[in-house]
N, C-alpha and C positions, 0 to 999 in steps of 0.2 A: 628775489623778493616779489616780483610781479606774479610769478607762477604760484607761489604760496598764497598770495593775496587772491588770485583768481580761483584757486581751489577753495579757499575759505569762503569767498563770495558765493560760489556754486553750492557749497554745502549749506550755507545759510539760506540761499534762495530756493533750494530744492523743495522744502516744505511748502513754500508759497506757490511754486509751480504745481505741486501735487493737489492743491485746493481747487479741484476742477469737478465738473459733473461726472458721475460714476460711469456713464455710458460713452465717454469720450476719453481718448488717451491724453495724458498730460505730457507736456514737455516735447522733447525732440523725438521725431519719428524715425523708423528704420531707413527711410529713403533720404535721410539727411547725413551729410558728412560728419556731423557732430554726434551722431548716435553712439558711436564707440566711446567717445568721451563721456557721454551721459551714462553709459553702462559702467564705465570705470568709476565714476563718482558714486553710483549706487553701491558698487562693491566696496568702495572706501567707507561709505556710510555704514554698511553692514559690518565691516571690520571694526569700526569705531563704536559699535553698539555692543556693550558688554553684557547686558541683561538678556538671558536666553529666550525669555518670553517675547521681548521686544524684537529680537532677531527673527523669530518665527513670524511675528506680526508684519515686520518689514518685508519678509520673504513673500508673505501672502499678497501684500500690496504690489510688490514687483511682479509676481506671477499674474495678477489681475491686469496690471498695466501692459505686460507683454501680450496678453490675450486680446486686449482692446486694440493694440497695435496690429496684431495679426488681422483682426477684423477690418481695420482701415486699409491695410495693404491689399487684402483680398478684394475688398470693394473697389479699390482703385486699380485693380488688375496688375498689381506690382507683386507678382507671385514669388519672385526671387527674394525680395525683401521680406515678404511674409514668411518664407522659409527660415530666414535669419531670426525673425521674431519667434517663430515656433521653437527653434533650437534654444533661444534664451528663455522661453517659457518652460521648456523641459528642465533647463538648468535651475530655474527658480523652484520648480516642483521638487527637484532632487535636493535642493538646499533645505526646503521645508521638511522633507522626509528625514533628512539626516539630523535635523535639529529637534524634531518633535520628541523623540525618545529621550533626549538629554535634558529636557526642561525639568527643572527642580524648583519646587515651591510648596506652598501648602496644598493639600489635596483639593480644596475648593478652587484655588487659582489654576491648578493644572486641569481640572475638569472644565473650567470656564474656557481656558485656552484651547483645549481639545475640541470643545463645542464650537468655538470660533473658527477653527481650522475646518471642521466638518461643514459648517455653514458656508464658508467662503468657497470651498471646493464644490459644494452643491450648486452654488450660484454660478460658478464658472462652468460647471457641467451644463447648466441650462443655456448659457451663452453659446457654448460649443454646439449644443443641439439646435439652437436657433439658427446658427450658421449652416448647419447640415440641411435643415429643412428649407432654407431659403435658396437652395441650389438650383432651382428650375431654370433660371435665365443666366446661369454662370457658364463661363468657358470651361473647357476640359482642364486647363491649367489651374483655374480657380478651384474646381472640384477636387483635383489632386491635392492641392494645398490644404483644403479643408479635411480631406481624408487623412493626410499626414498629421494634421493637428489633432484629429480625433484619436488616431493611433497613439500619438505621444501623450495626449491628455489621459486617455484610458489607462495606459501603463503607469503613468505618474500617480494618478488617482488611486489605483490599486495598491501601489507601494505605500502611499501615505495612509490608506485605510488599514493596511497591515500594521504599520507602526503605531497608529492610534489604538488599534485593538490591543496590541502588546502593552502600550502605556496604560490603557484602562485596566488590563489584567494586573499590572504592577500596582496600580492604585488600589485595587480591591484587596490585594494581599497586604499592602501597607495599612489600609484602614482597618482590616480585620485584626492586625497584630498590635 
């Protein structure tokens, strides 16, 4: 009973924890012993989201959160924990990529969602670039972590862009017919 109640409380409180400034990570950080539980709660939240558009939106929020965590871990010279957050960021990007093509709704809703995805990915790209440019006073480990993030982000971004282009092409065909 207590476990179910704890999960319920965490699911209810998660949106409150997420109401935070956009440039700071929300909730538990990768250097906390509770980080794995926080990831599990996010996954449960995604599982309990049945609307495909909302799943993509949640995936975008999670990817952004992981990126902010990477930033904090690198800044704090916690590169091993930054690497964990980078892996989770890749996982979030893969989730978005896998869900974008399956979104079904009106053409306007789909175009709007695709635009939101493109905008969020562009914002994340700027944040990654900002980290890369701020590397003058970083240690070699920090620079390596940033390079790993850039590699993972670029690959994920490219995959998502391919899926978005495919979805746009499907929409064009659907609208013409």
